[in-house]
C-alpha positions in Angstrom: 103.8 93.2 90.3 107.1 94.5 88.5 108.0 93.5 85.4 112.1 93.3 85.0 112.4 92.1 81.6 111.0 89.5 78.8 108.6 87.2 81.1 110.2 87.8 84.4 107.8 89.6 86.9 108.5 90.1 90.6 106.5 91.2 93.6 107.3 94.1 95.9 105.8 94.0 99.2 104.4 96.6 101.3 107.7 97.0 103.6 110.1 96.6 100.5 110.7 92.7 100.5 111.5 91.9 96.7 110.4 88.4 96.0 111.1 87.2 92.0 108.2 85.3 90.9 108.8 81.8 89.6 105.5 80.5 89.0 102.7 83.1 88.1 99.6 83.0 85.2 100.2 84.4 82.6 96.6 86.9 82.9 98.3 88.4 86.3 101.8 89.4 84.8 101.0 93.0 84.0 103.0 95.8 85.7 101.5 97.2 88.6 98.5 94.9 89.1 98.1 94.8 93.0 97.7 91.4 94.5 97.4 89.2 97.8 99.4 86.3 97.4 101.1 83.6 99.8 103.9 81.4 98.8 107.3 80.4 99.8 111.1 81.5 99.5 113.2 78.7 97.2 116.5 78.3 98.6 117.7 75.8 96.4 117.3 77.5 92.8 119.9 79.6 90.5 118.4 82.6 88.3 119.8 84.6 86.1 117.6 87.9 87.6 119.6 90.0 89.7 116.6 91.2 91.5 114.7 89.3 94.4 114.7 86.4 96.2 113.2 83.6 93.7 109.7 83.0 95.6 107.3 80.3 94.5 103.5 81.2 94.7 100.9 79.0 96.1 97.9 81.4 95.8 97.5 84.9 94.8 94.3 87.0 94.6 93.7 90.0 92.1 92.8 92.9 94.3 93.5 96.0 91.3 94.5 95.7 88.1 97.2 97.9 86.8 97.7 99.5 83.4 100.4 97.4 81.7 99.3 94.9 79.3 99.1 91.3 79.9 102.6 89.7 78.8 102.6 85.7 77.3 105.0 83.2 78.8 106.6 82.5 75.2 107.8 86.6 75.1 
């Protein structure tokens, strides 16, 4: 995971693809987490973030915990 701002997080895949995570559980919102995930791109949505493609996560598994601090959805 990469933390862009406040509670906005994104994935950067092994091949460099940038995906803006739209529905990640709070306990997984930690910069540096390494995860395996499934989902799909969301084509009919606009965001103010100028990073990555909007992506709805349907399944995520934590592989390795990052060193960041988990963030709540209210920050």
